[in-house]
N, C-alpha and C positions, 0 to 999 in steps of 0.2 A: 405539309400536305398542300398540293397545288389546288388553287381554286378552279372550279369548273368553268370552262369557257362559255360565254354567252352564245346561245344557239340560234336565237331569232331576234328580230327587231322588237323593241318594247312597244307593241301595238297598244297595250293598255294605257300607255302614257298619253295617248290621244284623247282619252276621256276628259281630262281636266281642261285642255284647250278647247274642246268642243263645248263643254258646259259653259266655260267663260264666254265663248263666242255667242252662244244662245242668250246668255244674260245681257251681253252688250247690245244684241239686236233688240231685246225687249226694252232696254233703256233708251235705245234710239227711237223706237216707236213711241215710248212714253214722252220723250222730249218733244216729239213732233205733235202728238195728239193732245197732250195736256200742258206742255210747256209753252205753247203758242208761238213757236219759232216759225218764221215764214220760210217758204220754199227756197228763196234765194240765199238763205243761210244754211238751212238743213232740210233737204228734201227727204221724204219718206223712203224707206228702203225699196218698196215696190216701184216707186217712181224712178229710182236709180236703175233698177233692173229694166223697166220699160224703156227708158231712154237709151240704156246700153244696147238693148236689142234693136231699137230704132236706128241707132248710129253704128250698128254692128259692122257694116262694110268699112267705114272710116276707122273705127277702132281696130279692126282686124288688120287693115293695111298698115296702120301705125305700129301695131304690135309686132308685125313681121319685120318692119324696118328697124325698130328699136332692138328687137331680139337679135337681129343680124349684127348690129353694132356691138351689142353686149357680148356675143359669142367671139367676135373678132378681138375686141379689146381685152376680154377676160383671158382668152387663150394666149394672146401675145404677152400679157402680164405674167401668166403662169410660166411660160417658157422662158421669158427674159429674166424673171425673178429667180427661177431655179438656177439658171446658168450663172447669174451674177452672184448668187448666194454661195454656190460651190467655189467660185473664184475667191470670194471674200473669206471663206472658211479655210481654204487651202493655202493661203499666203498672208502672212502678217503684214507685209508691205502693201498688199492690195487692200486689206481691211483698213489699215491706217490711212492710206492715201485716197481711196475711192469712197469709203463709207461716209465721210463727212459731206461729200458732194451729193450723195443720195439723200442725206438728211436735209441739205440745203434745198434740193429739188422738192422734197416733201413740204418744207416750210413755205415755199413760194405759192401763194394763192392761185388756184386754177383760174379764177376770174381774171387774173393778170396775164396768165400764160395763154388763155384762149385766143385773144386777138392775134398773138404771135403765131400760134398754131395755124390759124386760118390763113394768115399771110403765107405761110410755108406750104400748106397742103390744100388750100382752097376750101370753098363751101362743099359740103357733102360728107359721104361716109368715111373718107380718109381722116378728116379732122375729128369727127365724132369718135372714131376708133382710137385715135391718139389721146384724146381727152379721157376716154374711158380707161385706157391703158395707164395713164399717169395717176389716176385716182386709185386704181387697184394694185399698182406695182409695189408701193412701199410696204403694205402689210405683209405681202408674201416675202419680200427681201428681208425685212426686219425679223420676222419670226423664224424663217428657215435658216438664216445666218446664225441666229442665236442657238437653234437646235444643233446645227452642224458643229458649232464651236463648244457646245456644252456636253461633251462626251465624258464618260466615266474614266478617270485617270488610271485606275487599275486595269481596265480593259484596254486602254491605249497602251499601257506598258506591256500587257500580254501580247498584243499585236506586234510590238517592237521585239519582244523576246523571240517570237516566231518569224521574225524578219519579213513581216508583211509589207508589200509594196504600198505606196501611197494610194494607188487605184484600189487595191484590195481593202485597205482601211476605210476608204471612202464608201465603197460598195457594201461592205459587210459590217461596218461599225458606225460610221458617221450618219449615213442615210437612214438606216433603221432607227437610230436614236433620235433623228430629227423629224421623223414622220409626224408625231403628235404636234410639234411646233408648226410644221408645214401645213397641216390641216387646220390649225387654229388661224393662221394667216389666210388660208384659202377661204375659210368661212367669212372672215371680215371682208375680204375682197369680193366674195360672192354677193354679200349684202350691199356693197358699194357700187357694184357693176351697173345696175339700172339707174342709180343716181348719176353716174358719170355719163351714161348714154343719153339720159333725158336732158341733162344740162347741155351736153354737146349738141343735141338736136335743137335746143332753143336758140343757141348762138351760132351754130354752124350748119344746121340742117337745111335741106332743100324743101321749103314749104310749099310744095305743089304736087297735087295728085298723089300717086302711089309712092312717091319719094318722101312724103312727110311722115316723120316718126311720131311717137306718142308725145314727145315734148312739144312739137309744133301743134299737134292736135289739141293739147291742153291750152296753149296760147289762144288758139282759134275759139274754142268753147268758152274760155274766160272772156274774151272780147265780145262775144255774142251773148253773154249772160245765160248760157245754157248750163245752169248749175247742176241739174241731175246728170246730164251728160258729162259734165266735168268730174263729178264724183265717180261715174262709171269709168272714165279714163284713169282716175287715180287708182281705183281697184284693179284695173287692167295692168297698170304699171307695177302695183304690188305683187301681182301674180308672177311677174318676171322675177322679182326678188325671191319669192317663195320657191320658184322653180330652181334657180341657181343654188340657193342655200340648201334646199332639199336634196339636190343631186350631190352636193359636196358632203352633206351629212351621211348620205347613203354610201358614198365612196369611202368616207372615213370609217364608218362602221365595218365595211367589208375588209378594209386594210388592217384595222387595229383590234377587231373584236376577239381574236384568238389569243392575244398576248398582252394588250395594254390594260393597265389597272382601271382606266375609266370605263371599260366595257366588261371586264371580268367580274365586277361586282354586281352586274345587272341580273335580274331574274330572267330565266329562259322564257 
């Protein structure tokens, strides 16, 4: 008997994170009020909100610049990762010849590559996008390639019996089987996206006016000892990560909820 498909998002799952968040907020206030921590170490939540509102134009401008770099870098990593994964899964010689260099690129620290990237692409959004791309690229390639190469042998034999073309096997067998792997890599890349954009902004950003991203805003607030504003900038950066991961989770739910085991067992 088939399991019933999940029909709706598990909204009740939000209850525990919400309760935990309220508890953490209470502990934060307790640490400030009774722990004796000075504001330059831990400002009260209401001070963070007040300074965030006070610095709203700067934070908003930085948010837009960082979000733009995130979208460019993430989109490029998804497109490039998918294309390379299909190549690696479709050809043993490509997998054996190219994949070791993908691993080598992953093992090379981005802090070493960043100056080279800036020399090639200059200061600004191009270098930030490339840095974000490199940080997000490997999880997508590694997971998607594994999924494309980890197909059921009996199904592969069945496709051979029916004389399916390589394109038909890819479209109707390999890609559906690889979707859970792909979305796993996509979730990891989505969480890494703001990290790449923020780091890129600190080393390659244009730190002036509306061209300054959140990374450079953080550097400015830190140098000026605006600690509540620094916390506000940190939460603003976290919001970008939540946005990307949330969108990927929603896309994963939409694509897998009717047939994949990870969603079929959920309550409606």
